[in-house]
GUBA-277100 format. One line per 2 residues: number of its first residue (from 0); their letters; for each residue x, y, z of N, C-alpha, C. Coordinates in steps of 0.001 Angstrom, whole numbers, plus 500000, padded with zeros to 6 digits. Layout:
// GUBA-277100
NUM	A	X,Y,Z,X,Y,Z,X,Y,Z; ...
END
This chain:
// GUBA-277100
0	MV	519853,225333,895928,520855,225731,896858,521297,224561,897753; 522638,224438,897958,523191,223522,898701,523007,223871,900072
2	TT	522750,222912,901103,522776,223077,902501,524055,222443,903032; 524858,223025,903700,526023,222425,904476,525749,221879,905560
4	IA	526442,220927,906058,526171,220292,907276,527554,220229,908131; 527316,220503,909262,528579,220307,910220,529122,218748,910300
6	PD	530369,218785,910647,530850,217322,910759,530476,216631,911864; 529822,217194,912880,529071,216481,913908,527704,215915,913502
8	RL	527249,216551,912476,525994,216034,911838,526281,214815,910938; 527370,214902,910242,527938,213681,909592,528143,212552,910395
10	KQ	528729,212832,911552,528769,211657,912586,527571,211150,912992; 526433,212019,913105,525187,211503,913571,524531,210647,912473
12	LL	524606,211100,911256,524081,210282,910106,524874,208808,910109; 526291,208909,910180,526788,207639,910309,526407,206696,911380
14	DD	526420,207200,912590,525965,206605,913821,524538,206089,913786; 523726,206750,913180,522216,206462,913081,521909,205573,912002
16	GE	522878,205252,911272,522601,204247,910082,521766,205006,908957; 521782,206085,908825,520908,206837,907814,521412,206525,906455
18	EF	520365,206476,905517,520779,206023,904145,521366,207267,903399; 522493,207212,902995,523041,208449,902092,524318,207866,901463
20	TL	524887,208556,900403,526083,208193,899755,527037,209534,899980; 528187,209167,900533,529188,210223,900718,530209,210191,899687
22	LD	530259,211249,898991,531207,211268,897889,532455,212186,898410; 533563,211515,898350,534871,212293,898666,535517,212807,897315
24	TR	535679,214100,897268,536112,214542,896089,537537,214962,895916; 538303,214417,896795,539789,214668,896853,540595,213723,895879
26	PE	541751,213939,895527,542487,213072,894635,542443,211624,895203; 542704,210670,894395,542782,209374,894746,543721,209044,895815
28	ES	544921,209643,895758,546032,209418,896690,545670,209839,898184; 545052,211086,898240,544423,211518,899475,543493,210675,900055
30	YG	542577,210362,899309,541542,209406,899765,542025,207968,900256; 542999,207542,899507,543419,206188,899725,544004,206106,901159
32	SW	544831,207202,901454,545430,207311,902775,544570,207585,904010; 543430,208045,903829,542594,208405,905048,541257,208996,904584
34	HV	540171,208384,904852,538833,208992,904520,537948,208488,905535; 536587,209039,905425,535473,208805,906430,534944,207372,905985
36	RG	534696,206637,906975,533986,205409,906810,532798,205420,905782; 532896,204609,904886,531843,204487,903888,531904,205389,902675
38	AV	532804,206265,902692,532935,207316,901542,533288,206651,900303; 532889,207055,899063,533227,206755,897789,533974,207924,897205
40	NY	535140,207436,896556,535966,208510,896010,535353,208931,894564; 535271,210235,894439,534890,210749,893191,535677,212067,892962
42	PF	536749,212077,892368,537559,213353,892437,537079,214355,891540; 536934,215576,892065,536339,216634,891274,536918,217858,891751
44	GI	537242,218852,890731,537936,220081,890965,537097,221299,891431; 538023,222125,892139,537302,223246,892687,536521,224065,891579
46	HE	537137,224108,890511,536388,224966,889298,536013,224120,888224; 535809,222844,888377,535421,221902,887335,533890,221942,887173
48	DL	533367,221759,885881,532111,221820,885540,531493,220401,885313; 530501,220005,885788,529923,218782,885779,529342,218497,884428
50	DD	529831,217446,883754,529233,217159,882279,528112,216140,882559; 527580,215804,881425,526499,214785,881330,526966,213355,881618
52	GQ	528334,213152,881177,528817,211744,881429,529092,211515,882909; 529632,212637,883614,529894,212494,885108,528540,212506,885858
54	LD	527631,213233,885484,526220,213229,886111,525648,211862,886104; 525696,211050,884832,525379,209612,884890,526145,208942,885682
56	EI	527409,208903,885733,528305,208085,886709,527822,208324,888100; 527635,209579,888543,527205,209879,889858,525871,209173,890238
58	EE	525059,209435,889382,523482,208881,889581,523563,207279,889824; 524500,206683,889016,524714,205223,889157,525286,205006,890447
60	LV	526270,205859,890853,526857,205643,892194,525814,205770,893421; 525139,206751,893349,524179,207030,894455,522749,206709,894490
62	GD	522377,206108,893378,521107,205590,893255,519942,206590,893676; 519072,206294,894606,518162,207127,895106,518509,207955,896532
64	DR	519855,207638,896912,520129,208083,898239,520410,209641,898358; 520257,210182,899447,520674,211378,899822,522126,211517,899499
66	VV	522613,212551,898900,524027,212778,898687,524821,213874,899549; 525895,213399,900205,526718,214177,901036,528072,214287,900446
68	TI	528698,215381,900115,530049,215577,899507,531094,215953,900706; 532232,215537,900444,533294,216004,901303,534607,215974,900583
70	CA	535533,216920,900895,536994,217104,900381,537789,217525,901389; 538910,218173,901264,539946,218549,902192,539289,219652,903042
72	KG	538904,220750,902490,538385,221772,903258,536943,222324,902880; 536364,221749,902089,535012,222173,901674,534739,222752,900469
74	LS	535837,223028,899637,535922,223811,898486,535425,222923,897254; 536143,221746,896842,535862,221107,895660,534528,220382,895903
76	SG	534197,219989,897278,533007,219172,897527,531738,220169,897424; 532097,221388,897681,530982,222247,897779,530627,222919,896348
78	NL	531709,222843,895490,531289,222941,893952,530616,221818,893458; 530920,220557,893715,530135,219411,893245,528878,219402,893850
80	AT	528588,219646,895128,527286,219698,895735,526361,220767,895033; 527061,221877,894744,526197,222923,894253,525699,222604,892761
82	QL	526383,221892,892207,525925,221652,890702,525021,220330,890821; 525245,219361,891749,524392,218194,891944,522936,218663,892453
84	AE	522921,219720,893285,521691,220178,893823,520781,220730,892693; 521407,221284,891714,520705,221792,890453,520142,220617,889581
86	EL	520939,219524,889451,520567,218483,888462,519614,217468,889327; 520009,217207,890642,519154,216245,891224,518194,216832,892300
88	DD	517229,217613,891654,516482,218347,892513,515245,217733,893271; 515354,216259,893078,514323,215500,893790,514895,214846,895133
90	RE	516069,215178,895491,516678,214806,896605,517559,215754,897377; 518021,215355,898609,518688,216475,899208,520170,216089,899204
92	VN	520827,217277,898775,522389,217401,898709,523011,218176,899563; 524009,217731,900226,524725,218487,901155,526245,218420,901163
94	AV	526825,219465,901639,528318,219430,901565,528816,219564,903180; 529848,218765,903501,530359,218862,904905,531129,220153,904894
96	DG	530687,221059,905869,531351,222237,906208,532804,222045,906593; 533775,222435,905967,535134,222406,906547,535891,221153,906028
98	GM	535106,220247,905433,535707,219056,904869,536448,218225,905912; 537313,217392,905475,538181,216512,906334,538863,217398,907414
100	KA	539265,218541,906984,539911,219422,908071,539065,219571,909276; 537711,219594,909135,536729,220030,910076,536401,218591,910827
102	WS	536450,217498,910030,536148,216161,910331,537211,215678,911437; 538306,216281,911363,539619,215857,912116,539334,216157,913583
104	GV	538382,217116,913730,538083,217751,915054,536768,217153,915753; 536272,216048,915160,535143,215571,915859,535544,214527,917026
106	YD	534730,214582,918061,535051,213776,919199,533837,212915,919652; 534153,211820,920355,533152,211171,921168,533713,211114,922533
108	TV	532855,211094,923446,533258,211006,924878,532646,209662,925508; 533329,208960,926476,532858,207732,926899,533186,207760,928384
110	EI	532273,207497,929306,532641,207434,930709,532987,206078,930988; 534200,206008,932072,534849,204786,932268,534668,204344,933834
112	DV	534355,203201,934043,534108,202739,935381,535488,202088,935798; 536196,202789,936571,537549,202186,937137,537634,202220,938677
114	GE	536535,201838,939204,536453,201942,940724,535592,203093,941262; 535138,202991,942437,534394,203889,942984,535073,205261,943408
116	SA	536281,205177,943456,537081,206423,943939,537367,207215,942727; 537308,206946,941441,537561,207786,940397,536361,207929,939472
118	RT	536319,209035,938650,535246,209342,937761,536207,209858,936471; 536012,209026,935420,536990,209229,934370,536214,209085,933116
120	VQ	536790,210057,932050,536226,210212,930800,537252,209894,929739; 536934,209066,928778,537966,208919,927567,537363,209645,926370
122	LQ	538140,210606,925969,537875,211524,924719,538465,210769,923453; 537666,210401,922504,538135,209833,921248,538102,210730,920159
124	RR	539203,210968,919511,539230,211750,918355,538907,210936,917096; 537738,211010,916724,537340,209937,915826,538108,209720,914493
126	AK	538503,210794,913860,539313,210575,912722,540672,210337,912704; 541427,210454,913948,542653,210187,914064,542997,209071,915250
128	GC	542018,208802,915974,542163,207687,917064,542871,208239,918108; 543151,209448,918273,543857,210088,919519,542844,209793,920850
130	LS	543309,209216,921794,542622,209097,922981,543248,209857,924211; 542465,210842,924626,542532,211782,925728,541758,211353,927081
132	YV	542211,211734,928061,541369,211432,929375,541171,212665,930357; 540091,212665,930963,539968,213444,932208,539617,212492,933326
134	VG	540690,212568,934227,540589,211653,935390,540288,212365,936636; 539313,211983,937327,538843,212732,938538,538578,211942,939705
136	CA	538491,212808,940863,538116,212146,942048,536596,212180,942308; 535876,210893,942553,534495,210896,942438,534041,211641,943755
138	ET	534955,211854,944798,534350,212407,945964,534262,213994,945816; 535623,214668,945362,535759,216078,945245,535343,216742,944028
140	GE	535470,215745,942853,535394,216260,941618,536488,217014,940840; 537702,217019,941594,538979,217527,941121,539379,216475,939992
142	AV	540107,217015,938954,540550,216165,937898,541842,216535,937187; 542438,215608,936534,543630,215856,935709,543110,215512,934205
144	AV	543599,216513,933487,543351,216222,931955,544706,215614,931451; 544593,214445,930856,545732,213746,930229,545813,213657,928785
146	DP	546853,214028,928248,547231,214135,926794,546054,214819,926076; 545676,215935,926473,544862,216639,925734,545323,217171,924381
148	TE	544329,217115,923418,544744,217676,921979,544635,219124,922052; 544881,219884,920861,544734,221176,920828,543333,221735,920898
150	DI	542517,220757,920836,541016,221137,920817,540597,221149,922374; 541139,222041,923036,540948,222260,924413,539467,222457,924962
152	DE	538646,222989,923944,537281,223296,924422,536618,221931,924459; 537049,220813,923793,536178,219427,923945,536795,218865,925391
154	VK	537892,219088,925686,538457,218686,927003,537623,219392,928089; 537396,220666,928145,536672,221178,929119,535310,220853,929173
156	AA	534719,220673,927928,533320,220194,927851,533084,218725,928548; 534067,218029,928220,534092,216616,928811,534098,216625,930284
158	AA	534952,217459,930730,535021,217532,932227,533738,218079,932876; 533146,219127,932252,532036,219723,932683,530893,218777,932748
160	GS	530881,217979,931568,529650,217113,931550,529774,215865,932442; 530801,215700,933180,530979,214717,934157,531053,215301,935597
162	DL	530889,216599,935666,530932,217423,936930,532366,217266,937578; 533263,217391,936610,534728,217539,937189,535220,218899,936858
164	TI	536302,219273,937636,537063,220438,937559,538486,220232,937292; 538973,220561,936197,540461,220354,936070,541263,221138,936846
166	SA	542193,220438,937554,543004,221119,938596,544466,220996,938198; 544732,220021,937107,545992,219831,936639,546036,219281,935255
168	VL	547049,219564,934486,547113,218950,933154,548450,218222,933104; 548332,216990,932295,549616,216195,932133,549584,215636,930643
170	DT	550851,215750,930211,551345,215073,928721,552133,213818,929240; 551678,212788,928803,552711,211533,929025,554008,211603,928395
172	HV	554058,212322,927203,555370,212389,926547,555096,213470,925586; 556262,213799,924781,556182,214809,923731,555640,214156,922355
174	HA	554457,214389,922048,553633,213779,921008,554331,213994,919731; 554136,212993,918859,554568,213349,917370,553541,213261,916415
176	DH	552393,212726,916691,551206,212684,915688,550383,213724,915740; 550098,214336,916969,549291,215547,917014,549837,216736,917921
178	VS	549189,217885,917704,549714,219225,918549,549112,218869,919836; 549749,219019,921000,549249,218895,922205,548714,220244,922666
180	GG	547427,220192,923340,546888,221339,924011,547294,221613,925531; 548186,220740,925876,548481,220618,927523,548795,221836,927919
182	RR	549892,222620,927432,550353,223823,928096,549399,224937,927912; 548726,224945,926770,547617,226030,926578,546455,225835,927539
184	LA	546098,224665,927721,544928,224378,928537,545263,224722,930029; 546450,224356,930602,547002,224619,931870,547137,226052,931970
186	DE	547610,226872,930992,547686,228313,931262,546234,228962,931368; 545362,228460,930472,544006,229133,930493,543299,228842,931805
188	LD	543534,227720,932368,542815,227347,933727,543799,227777,934917; 545041,228139,934570,546056,228580,935609,546208,227409,936739
190	VP	546661,226298,936191,546805,224979,936914,548080,224535,936515; 548709,223619,937245,550116,222931,936810,549989,222221,935550
192	YY	551201,222142,935072,551239,221378,933718,552515,220390,934040; 552145,219035,933735,553183,218128,934103,553658,217376,932830
194	LG	554909,216961,932876,555591,216004,931979,556489,215283,932691; 556895,213956,932193,557858,213212,932825,559245,214080,932879
196	ER	559901,213924,934021,561165,214724,934377,562239,214696,933211; 562306,213622,932585,563327,213550,931490,562834,214411,930049
198	AA	561743,214961,930094,561575,215824,929065,562577,216872,928727; 563179,217171,929918,564044,218390,929848,565276,217966,929081
200	ER	565684,216696,929058,566546,216136,928159,566359,216203,926701; 565180,216311,926332,564731,216336,924945,564732,217849,924586
202	GV	565068,218739,925348,565091,220144,924972,563725,220785,924870; 562898,220329,925731,561511,220843,925923,561642,222281,926566
204	EV	561110,223162,925928,561338,224701,926258,560045,225291,926963; 558884,224546,927045,557768,225068,927579,557939,224876,929010
206	DF	557313,225570,929852,557481,225424,931377,556604,224133,931699; 557125,223368,932542,556486,222243,933172,556993,221778,934455
208	EG	556336,221060,935112,556668,220403,936558,557014,218894,936146; 558230,218548,936302,558696,217083,936037,558325,216093,937089
210	LG	557599,215112,936523,557337,213959,937420,558345,212731,937342; 558888,212389,938400,559850,211411,938344,559150,210054,938562
212	RN	560133,208818,938490,559602,207674,938667,558873,207351,940139; 557576,206905,940130,556817,206566,941376,556365,207919,941989
214	ET	556685,209160,941549,556029,210313,941911,554602,210379,941909; 553825,210985,942622,552360,210978,942530,551775,212354,942435
216	IE	550567,212519,941838,549774,213646,941795,548465,213306,942656; 548159,214164,943611,547047,213941,944450,545842,214637,943727
218	VG	544818,214118,943507,543594,214665,942784,542461,214516,943825; 542303,215376,944640,541461,215148,945632,541760,214033,946619
220	EL	540981,213013,946645,541171,211765,947368,541801,210748,946544; 542091,211043,945301,542631,209901,944349,544098,210201,944156
222	SM	544881,209233,944021,546247,209266,943826,546555,208808,942523; 547480,209524,941655,548013,208994,940431,549460,208871,940406
224	KA	550016,207663,940182,551444,207524,940336,552033,207471,938894; 553250,208080,938778,553890,207974,937443,554848,206892,937442
226	LY	554613,205986,936310,555615,204835,936152,556356,205269,934950; 557674,205270,935057,558466,205320,933923,558514,204129,932955
228	TP	558128,204599,931737,557861,203564,930661,558380,203944,929367; 559841,204178,929271,560472,204766,928084,560430,203716,926969
230	GH	560589,204171,925718,560580,203271,924537,560056,203964,923494; 558735,204272,923371,558122,205169,922293,558857,206474,922247
232	TS	559229,207104,923440,559995,208196,923644,560907,207850,924912; 561914,208666,924927,562946,208557,926288,562226,209113,927592
234	EM	561330,209900,927493,560754,210478,928711,559401,209913,929213; 558888,209104,928195,557468,208434,928476,557202,208114,929823
236	IS	556160,208568,930326,555640,207945,931637,554148,207502,931381; 553861,206321,932157,552308,205886,932269,551885,206338,933747
238	ML	550459,206422,933912,550035,206958,934988,549044,205850,935569; 549460,205477,936844,548742,204408,937620,547496,205246,938376
240	VG	546210,204770,938166,545275,205569,938694,544548,204787,939947; 545079,205107,941000,544365,204496,942364,544341,202981,942383
242	GE	545328,202427,941652,545297,200867,941765,544381,200211,940925; 543380,201018,940149,542390,200350,939492,542590,200410,937918
244	AV	543346,201357,937390,543572,201537,935913,544947,202122,935726; 545593,202076,934398,546967,202538,934069,546796,203213,932870
246	LT	547139,204448,932684,546950,205175,931432,548385,204858,930598; 548441,204224,929745,549666,203713,929018,550055,204442,927664
248	AD	549254,205409,927462,549673,206350,926273,550235,205392,925021; 551359,205763,924466,551935,205130,923363,552766,204024,923723
250	TL	552860,203514,925101,553543,202461,925280,552844,201104,924981; 551665,201026,925383,550863,199844,925223,549576,200210,924783
252	HV	549157,199659,923508,547828,199870,923061,546988,198675,923228; 545620,198729,922714,544892,197565,922938,545272,196228,922125
254	NS	545765,196403,920983,546163,195375,920262,547482,195334,919763; 548384,196522,920295,549687,196552,919686,550613,197348,920610
256	VG	551763,197687,920200,552568,198725,920991,552948,199826,920282; 553541,200948,920889,553865,202049,920149,555201,201843,919453
258	RT	555313,202682,918371,556680,202539,917515,557696,203228,918213; 559006,202991,917914,560028,203540,918767,561154,204273,917987
260	EL	560924,204498,916652,562075,204919,915918,561852,206437,915606; 560740,207128,916058,560604,208366,915725,561475,209400,916603
262	EF	562057,208882,917694,563015,209692,918514,564358,209047,918192; 564531,207746,918319,565719,207117,918264,566151,206848,916884
264	SE	567486,207016,916710,567928,206880,915226,569353,206198,915280; 569694,205514,914266,570815,204913,914088,572007,205928,913737
266	DD	571591,207172,913348,572554,208274,912926,572647,209229,914140; 573621,208968,914939,573830,209996,916021,573997,211578,915599
268	SE	574443,211774,914473,574319,213208,913834,573197,213803,913848; 572071,212906,913953,570781,213584,913854,570200,213976,915229
270	AH	570995,213737,916267,570591,213904,917542,570353,215572,917763; 569200,215721,918284,568716,217050,918681,568853,218004,917509
272	SG	568521,217635,916230,568645,218246,915174,567434,219027,914680; 566464,218870,915789,565028,219418,915491,564133,218477,915113
274	SG	564611,217204,914949,563698,216026,914532,563207,215371,915612; 563417,215716,916914,562976,215027,917981,563899,213845,918379
276	KA	564944,213458,917659,565864,212326,917869,566354,212305,919266; 566603,211221,919767,567358,211074,921076,568661,211773,921021
278	SG	569091,212249,922104,570597,212716,922261,571632,211737,922754; 572839,211905,922439,573806,211095,923036,574048,209746,922462
280	EA	574845,208965,922971,575041,207599,922468,573956,206683,922528; 572843,207015,923173,571842,206033,923304,571017,206108,922016
282	AN	571357,207093,921238,570411,207215,919983,570842,206151,918962; 570562,204819,918957,570810,203883,918022,569621,203142,917643
284	GD	569560,202326,916544,568342,201814,916092,567451,201064,916879; 567913,200296,917685,567158,199436,918613,567034,199787,919854
286	EG	567650,200897,920389,567671,201429,921725,566109,201472,922214; 565510,202294,921543,564111,202388,921886,563216,201193,922045
288	AR	563487,200172,921054,562743,198865,921150,563152,198166,922491; 564347,198229,922735,564762,197547,924011,564270,198185,925267
290	ML	564176,199463,925236,563516,200282,926340,562031,199775,926439; 561437,199785,925341,559975,199454,925296,559637,198043,925865
292	YE	560446,197033,925335,560460,195772,925821,560269,195668,927249; 561369,196428,927897,561664,196357,929259,560262,197186,929876
294	SI	560155,198120,929480,558839,199046,930063,557519,198146,930126; 557300,197383,929055,556096,196682,929056,556259,195261,929851
296	HR	557417,194637,929781,557330,193292,930522,557862,193342,931860; 558703,194506,932200,559167,194630,933621,558268,195586,934525
298	TL	557589,196426,933794,556792,197432,934499,555339,197195,934327; 554832,197348,933134,553258,197317,932978,552738,195915,933200
300	LS	553371,194969,932587,552745,193477,932711,553042,192884,934098; 553748,193727,934941,554061,193185,936330,552976,193640,937196
302	EP	552042,194557,936783,551006,194953,937559,549844,193872,937599; 548908,194030,938489,547797,193130,938715,547055,192721,937438
304	ES	546843,191537,937079,546241,191214,935858,544891,191834,935510; 544055,192123,936586,542831,192735,936377,542863,194287,936174
306	LT	544009,194958,936244,544237,196353,936052,543710,196863,934630; 542947,197755,934647,542450,198357,933393,543494,199206,932507
308	VL	543627,198736,931430,544603,199375,930509,544003,200463,929620; 544384,201833,929802,543733,202862,928912,544707,203436,928064
310	PG	544828,203213,926932,545879,203472,925844,545729,204843,925287; 546701,205426,924800,546613,206771,924148,546195,206855,922706
312	HV	546085,205664,922042,545629,205678,920583,544836,204484,920315; 543992,204501,919433,543424,203409,918758,543742,203680,917276
314	TV	544187,202613,916523,544484,202742,914996,543194,203054,914197; 543284,203976,913388,542072,204101,912476,542607,203678,911065
316	TG	541889,202736,910430,542286,202161,909185,542024,203321,908146; 542583,203009,907001,542426,203884,905797,541099,203994,905487
318	DG	540156,202978,905865,538865,202989,905564,537918,203710,906627; 538711,204341,907441,537888,205318,908624,537377,204473,909746
320	EF	537816,203203,909891,537118,202283,910877,538210,202344,912025; 537805,202101,913337,538654,201813,914316,539002,200434,914070
322	EV	540390,200229,914323,540868,198757,914095,540428,197787,915390; 540174,198511,916466,539472,197778,917654,538339,198538,918145
324	GS	537172,197971,918346,536010,198657,918884,535590,199571,917687; 534635,200599,918293,533917,201487,917460,533804,202862,918326
326	PG	533790,203868,917487,533576,205295,918089,532463,205221,919052; 532720,205942,920147,531676,205919,921134,531557,204771,922095
328	EL	532409,203691,921813,532516,202494,922745,533843,202665,923399; 533985,202230,924625,535183,202155,925301,536312,201676,924723
330	IT	537500,202216,924610,538689,201437,923878,539561,201084,925082; 539627,199975,925529,540397,199544,926696,540687,197938,926759
332	TT	541610,197650,927526,541983,196258,927727,542241,195988,929161; 542837,194819,929506,543383,194644,930845,544878,194143,930775
334	VR	545458,194123,931869,546845,193614,931788,546838,192201,931310; 545991,191400,931913,545850,190000,931504,545550,189734,929996
336	DA	544602,190552,929487,544322,190341,928032,545406,190797,927128; 546145,191891,927594,547271,192263,926840,548456,191372,926732
338	RT	548597,190747,927920,549707,189716,927966,549381,188591,927096; 548165,188161,926983,547919,186874,926255,547456,187267,924820
340	GI	546904,188396,924690,546215,188603,923318,546956,189384,922201; 548075,190151,922641,548696,190962,921768,550092,190056,921190
342	DV	550049,189881,919976,550996,188912,919300,552356,189350,919607; 552708,190667,919502,554086,191083,919544,554622,190869,921089
344	LQ	553788,190747,921903,554224,190669,923371,554500,189096,923700; 554225,188206,922760,554690,186933,922785,556159,186457,922260
346	LD	556774,187545,921871,557935,187544,921267,559140,187527,922406; 560250,187038,922286,561540,187272,923174,561928,188601,922820
348	EE	563032,189020,923488,563315,190487,923265,564069,190571,921964; 564987,189833,921512,565560,190027,920224,564540,190049,919000
350	SF	563513,189090,919092,562491,189051,918167,561674,190453,917998; 561369,190717,919236,560494,191923,919480,561241,193261,918931
352	VE	562582,193329,919129,563343,194403,918539,563376,194398,916987; 563574,193259,916530,563536,192915,915212,562200,193342,914381
354	RL	561052,193025,915126,559677,193371,914643,559398,194833,914594; 559959,195451,915524,559820,197008,915699,560733,197711,914681
356	AD	561644,197145,913942,562387,197780,913169,561810,198397,911840; 560654,197920,911503,559960,198249,910339,558593,198485,910633
358	PG	558312,199628,911536,556888,199984,912011,555832,200469,910936; 556311,200681,909722,555424,201370,908595,555510,202816,908474
360	EE	554458,203349,907773,554596,204769,907436,554603,205580,908734; 555301,206545,908556,555435,207557,909778,554278,208472,909868
362	PA	554047,209020,911003,552976,210064,911253,553327,211263,910301; 552321,211996,909749,552486,213038,908801,553096,214281,909476
364	NY	554105,214793,908884,554739,215933,909568,555266,215835,910979; 555721,214685,911418,555907,214385,912767,557090,215250,913315
366	ED	558054,215541,912544,559227,216352,913088,558669,217532,913370; 557776,218250,912598,557338,219712,912762,556453,219764,914016
368	II	555848,218658,914258,554822,218534,915470,555589,218487,916618; 556702,217493,916622,557563,217483,917878,558238,218874,918087
370	EI	558593,219604,917207,559175,220880,917418,558119,221769,918151; 556999,221780,917772,555933,222453,918291,555791,222205,919614
372	NR	555480,220982,920028,555349,220276,921185,556599,220402,922179; 557600,220573,921599,558692,220876,922584,558863,222408,922787
374	GV	558109,223264,922164,558097,224738,922423,559167,225446,921791; 559881,224760,920635,560874,225482,920055,560355,226043,918572
376	RE	559209,225908,918425,558586,226556,917196,557083,227024,917565; 556825,228212,916975,555383,228816,917133,554436,228054,916321
378	LD	553150,227958,916742,552221,227420,915968,551168,228506,915462; 550976,228552,914222,549800,229321,913757,548537,228468,913836
380	PE	547469,229084,914364,546237,228253,914433,545825,227550,913214; 545893,228141,912116,545582,227491,910808,546471,226326,910726
382	ER	547700,226459,910974,548742,225314,910614,548284,223981,911365; 547897,224054,912506,547732,223025,913364,547078,221755,912633
384	TE	545926,222045,911935,545079,221109,911462,545737,220643,910120; 546371,221613,909403,547154,221288,908143,548192,220169,908559
386	LE	548900,220373,909711,549867,219329,909950,549500,218191,910271; 548308,218102,910978,547766,216883,911559,546951,215973,910683
388	LG	546574,216616,909337,545631,215845,908600,546275,214566,908201; 545482,213389,908294,545878,211964,908161,545879,211274,909336
390	PN	546118,209902,909273,546070,208959,910300,547245,209146,911318; 547124,208619,912509,548099,208827,913539,549388,208082,913465
392	NC	549302,206874,912962,550391,206007,912680,551398,205804,913918; 550847,205828,915035,551867,205775,916248,551931,204200,916684
394	SA	551275,203315,916092,551465,201948,916678,552498,201278,915601; 553176,200379,916380,554035,199614,915581,553400,198405,914851
END
């Protein structure tokens, strides 16, 4: 009989360096675009029967290791694990319950030291690299949840684990790579929900309180100030935390910058067509890149060099690795290190715009996700994970 394991147990096996072989039974194309670190691709069907030749192949792949299988939702991997358990009765065989769909909801939390006045937690969505934050006042315990994903229970648990009480929720922008849990979390806790004030110009239909340039949110004795940093989107804001840190979302990452073409388009006819494109004459191919250049060089990099930069994403490679750092380790940089260490920031404006013209593959289903986050489309709970499966692809 096969024993299923939760995705959090898979995380523990990986982090503890346990000896096992992870077989990913999805088609080669799905595996190639996105898989768990260390997984070996062995495509296998939901109704397929294991023959002697396949068994020999698998035995050669796994050696004497424990075997764990994974697929998209736990169906084909469960089928393979069931048959392997009968044939390999001398070792443990497991299937990951819920497959990659469930793996997409695995989180790590890391506490951040950003000065005595703040108590801050970084939530890392391991499979996608989404970074959310709970930023709180060390004196009163009041906190703001920033860029929460749809997995709001993870956000509430992170706050409780650091003795923080969420008194406000904020999205830095209309996200394109994941469904926001911001409005739902604010409703559940009966607290204010903030976006940059220019979100109204993108046709956002959920209720929100707009933050303008240099407006502040008071969190107990901690002050958070909105910096207008458009480029990735037209309404993007970054949040300065008590003069010690800045939440830069998809404006500035640890080793890159955000892509700029998901909202902006050379084709003005696409404006407001439901794709999230910018409206009006500003919607041309390089407008977002020029906005981003200005936001980074004139706003973020003009802050003190020692300021801690807390980004909204870390890139997860196709092999399931963080491109910078490791899950469970703080993903951060400083203004100084960003200025001197990120290659695209060494370019002049024209070269910067040219570089961002081809940012690579777009996030999966981003137009649908934008519509959901704008509040113009209802979300079926089952649909969220289906839309989000795959890497985030928000870096240029």
